[in-house]
C-alpha positions as CSV (number, residue, x, y, z in Angstrom):
1,X,5.6,34.9,78.8
2,X,7.4,34.8,75.5
3,X,5.5,35.5,72.3
4,X,5.2,32.3,70.2
5,X,5.3,32.4,66.4
6,X,3.3,29.9,64.4
7,X,5.5,27.2,62.8
8,X,8.7,28.3,64.6
9,X,9.2,24.7,66.0
10,X,8.5,23.3,62.5
11,X,11.2,25.5,61.0
12,X,13.6,24.6,63.8
13,X,13.0,20.9,63.2
14,X,13.4,21.3,59.4
15,X,16.7,23.1,59.9
16,X,18.0,20.6,62.4
17,X,17.1,17.6,60.3
18,X,18.7,19.0,57.2
19,X,21.9,20.0,59.1
20,X,22.2,16.6,60.8
21,X,21.6,14.8,57.5
22,X,24.2,16.9,55.6
23,X,26.7,16.6,58.5
24,X,26.5,12.8,58.0
25,X,26.8,13.1,54.2
26,X,23.5,11.4,53.7
27,X,21.0,12.0,51.0
28,X,17.3,12.3,51.8
29,X,16.9,8.8,50.4
30,X,19.4,7.4,52.9
31,X,17.8,9.1,55.8
32,X,14.4,7.9,54.7
33,X,15.6,4.4,54.6
34,X,17.2,4.6,58.0
35,X,14.0,6.2,59.5
36,X,11.5,4.0,57.6
37,X,10.0,7.0,55.9
38,X,9.6,8.1,52.3
39,X,12.2,10.4,50.8
40,X,9.3,12.6,49.6
41,X,8.1,13.0,53.2
42,X,11.7,13.8,54.3
43,X,11.8,16.5,51.7
44,X,8.5,17.9,52.8
45,X,9.6,18.0,56.4
46,X,12.9,19.7,55.6
47,X,11.2,22.3,53.5
48,X,8.6,22.9,56.3
49,X,5.7,22.0,53.9
50,X,4.7,19.2,56.3
51,X,4.6,19.1,60.1
52,X,6.1,16.0,61.6
53,X,4.2,14.1,64.3
54,X,5.8,13.0,67.5
55,X,6.0,9.5,66.1
56,X,7.8,10.7,63.0
57,X,10.2,12.7,65.1
58,X,10.9,9.6,67.0
59,X,11.6,7.6,63.8
60,X,13.9,10.4,62.6
61,X,15.8,10.3,65.9
62,X,16.2,6.6,65.7
63,X,17.4,7.0,62.1
64,X,20.0,9.5,63.3
65,X,20.7,7.4,66.5
66,X,20.3,10.6,68.5
67,X,17.8,11.8,71.2
68,X,14.7,13.3,69.7
69,X,15.0,16.4,71.8
70,X,18.2,17.3,69.9
71,X,16.1,17.6,66.7
72,X,13.8,20.1,68.4
73,X,16.5,22.2,70.0
74,X,16.6,25.8,68.8
């Protein structure tokens, strides 16, 4: 069995959200509006200060119009 590191998935999610947002040329405010979240929360998720719930990951995926599993892919 692989050794798991705490927060590894949180860091992967943060990186993938930031990359997807920047690839689209969106600000954190624009993503927040599309995902029905606050820009402060987007910032906290992208910096790994907050862990996103499954519901929040789903909102982000809807905002990006992409499958949620792509946001979690390492």
